[in-house]
C-alpha positions as semicolon CSV with decimal commas, in nm:
position;residue;x (nm);y (nm);z (nm)
1;M;-0,962;1,355;0,763
2;T;-1,113;1,666;0,611
3;E;-0,983;1,991;0,466
4;E;-1,076;2,169;0,788
5;N;-0,902;1,904;1,001
6;P;-0,613;1,751;0,799
7;I;-0,488;1,525;1,081
8;G;-0,818;1,350;1,141
9;D;-0,982;1,266;1,471
10;L;-0,700;1,209;1,722
11;K;-0,821;1,050;2,042
12;A;-0,623;0,857;2,302
13;D;-0,735;0,500;2,372
14;L;-0,807;0,529;2,745
15;D;-0,829;0,149;2,776
16;N;-0,477;0,095;2,640
17;L;-0,253;0,332;2,838
18;Y;0,100;0,251;2,952
19;R;0,365;0,419;3,165
20;E;0,715;0,382;3,027
21;D;1,013;0,299;3,246
22;A;1,357;0,295;3,081
23;Y;1,664;0,100;3,192
24;T;2,014;0,096;3,046
25;D;2,358;-0,044;3,120
26;L;2,510;0,266;2,952
27;K;2,689;0,032;2,710
28;V;2,470;-0,173;2,476
29;A;2,143;-0,266;2,645
30;Q;1,838;-0,047;2,667
31;V;1,517;-0,199;2,794
32;R;1,184;-0,021;2,809
33;C;0,915;-0,155;3,037
34;L;0,563;-0,051;2,941
35;V;0,353;-0,072;3,257
36;P;-0,023;-0,081;3,199
37;V;-0,212;0,198;3,374
38;K;-0,571;0,314;3,401
39;A;-0,682;0,656;3,278
40;D;-0,620;0,802;3,626
41;G;-0,257;0,681;3,616
42;S;-0,301;0,402;3,869
43;P;-0,158;0,057;3,784
44;D;-0,381;-0,173;3,578
45;D;-0,303;-0,519;3,717
46;S;-0,542;-0,688;3,472
47;R;-0,288;-0,644;3,187
48;E;0,069;-0,767;3,144
49;R;0,379;-0,551;3,125
50;I;0,547;-0,525;2,785
51;F;0,926;-0,525;2,757
52;M;1,104;-0,379;2,454
53;G;1,477;-0,400;2,380
54;E;1,684;-0,141;2,200
55;T;2,047;-0,130;2,092
56;T;2,259;0,010;1,812
57;L;2,481;-0,211;1,597
58;M;2,754;-0,084;1,371
59;S;2,722;-0,185;1,006
60;P;2,939;-0,106;0,703
61;R;2,692;0,174;0,627
62;G;2,694;0,319;0,979
63;P;2,492;0,274;1,297
64;L;2,186;0,050;1,275
65;P;1,923;0,098;1,548
66;I;1,754;-0,225;1,657
67;H;1,416;-0,225;1,835
68;C;1,260;-0,554;1,939
69;P;0,997;-0,701;2,167
70;I;1,127;-0,918;2,449
71;D;0,863;-1,187;2,447
72;G;0,776;-1,385;2,757
73;A;0,953;-1,160;3,009
74;K;0,756;-1,097;3,327
75;T;1,028;-0,909;3,519
76;L;1,313;-0,674;3,436
77;E;1,563;-0,946;3,524
78;E;1,397;-1,187;3,277
79;A;1,391;-0,914;3,012
80;L;1,764;-0,854;3,056
81;E;1,835;-1,228;3,033
82;K;1,628;-1,257;2,713
83;F;1,768;-0,933;2,564
84;P;2,052;-1,091;2,357
85;D;1,823;-1,353;2,201
86;A;1,556;-1,093;2,123
87;V;1,814;-0,872;1,948
88;N;1,947;-1,172;1,751
89;V;1,595;-1,258;1,632
90;A;1,537;-0,896;1,526
91;V;1,869;-0,884;1,337
92;E;1,795;-1,214;1,161
93;K;1,456;-1,076;1,057
94;L;1,618;-0,757;0,922
95;I;1,870;-0,964;0,724
96;E;1,591;-1,176;0,573
97;E;1,395;-0,861;0,482
98;A;1,704;-0,711;0,317
99;K;1,765;-1,032;0,119
100;E;1,402;-1,032;0,004
101;I;1,431;-0,670;-0,113
102;Q;1,751;-0,762;-0,303
103;R;1,572;-1,060;-0,464
104;Q;1,282;-0,838;-0,570
105;E;1,516;-0,574;-0,712
106;A;1,720;-0,837;-0,898
107;S;1,407;-0,983;-1,057
108;R;1,266;-0,653;-1,181
109;I;1,205;-0,644;-1,553
110;V;1,383;-0,360;-1,731
111;V;1,180;-0,225;-2,021
112;P;1,376;-0,037;-2,291
113;G;1,286;0,332;-2,303
114;V;1,134;0,328;-1,953
115;A;1,367;0,455;-1,684
116;P;1,361;0,330;-1,328
117;A;1,236;0,592;-1,084
118;G;1,480;0,882;-1,060
119;M;1,700;0,764;-1,349
120;S;1,552;0,924;-1,656
121;G;1,768;1,102;-1,912
122;P;1,662;1,340;-2,189
123;G;1,310;1,266;-2,311
124;G;1,251;1,020;-2,028
125;K;1,484;0,761;-2,182
126;V;1,764;0,585;-1,999
127;T;2,099;0,714;-2,117
128;L;2,388;0,470;-2,086
129;R;2,745;0,588;-2,117
């Protein structure tokens, strides 16, 4: 990154290209199949397909998009069979991450006269009412 080129040197990795095929049941399941291709667009049979699952769950705070790998699937049918378990694993991981964030927030040390980010009152002090 430089001042003349603020986004840096963008260059596609020609050895790691994929074509994306999308499948849906128009209800809850969305599966993307990433098919490896060569730089000319022809199939690259030396690499495995990658399946990704997507769905949206409703939470008390609104819709929660879930994106997850579907490990071990070799075909679309296998990916669809493994879809529910992959989503459950992703949701469990999100719950654990949320609990860890709550633990970290609960264990923060509050220093008198120093306001948490975005909560300063007059003179930078926390004002309690």
